[in-house]
C-alpha positions in Angstrom: -12.0 51.3 68.1 -14.4 48.8 66.4 -16.1 48.7 63.0 -19.8 48.1 63.0 -19.2 44.3 62.5 -17.3 44.2 65.9 -13.9 43.8 64.3 -11.3 45.6 66.3 -9.3 48.0 64.1 -7.3 49.9 66.8 -6.3 48.8 70.3 -3.9 50.3 72.9 -2.5 48.6 75.9 -1.5 50.3 79.1 2.1 50.7 78.1 1.2 52.2 74.7 -1.2 54.7 76.3 1.5 55.8 78.7 3.7 56.9 75.8 1.1 59.2 74.2 1.8 62.9 74.2 -0.7 65.7 73.9 0.3 66.1 70.2 -0.9 62.4 69.7 -4.4 63.2 70.9 -7.0 64.6 68.6 -10.2 65.5 70.4 -13.3 66.4 68.5 -15.5 66.6 71.6 -16.1 69.3 74.1 -14.3 67.5 76.9 -10.7 68.6 77.2 -8.7 65.3 77.3 -5.1 65.5 78.3 -2.3 63.0 78.6 -1.3 62.3 82.2 1.8 60.5 83.5 0.0 57.2 83.7 -3.4 57.7 82.1 -5.6 60.0 80.1 -7.1 62.9 82.1 -10.8 63.2 81.2 -13.1 65.6 83.1 -16.4 64.2 84.3 -19.6 66.1 84.1 -23.0 66.4 82.4 
């Protein structure tokens, strides 16, 4: 996540992302994002 002046305020590496659970994800968008074993599961579509 970045502020408008391009300063990074939040960054996750691969190891940190792998430890996320569904309770850690807050999704305000229509896409139903889920935590997978090794990545985030994000459906593709228009």
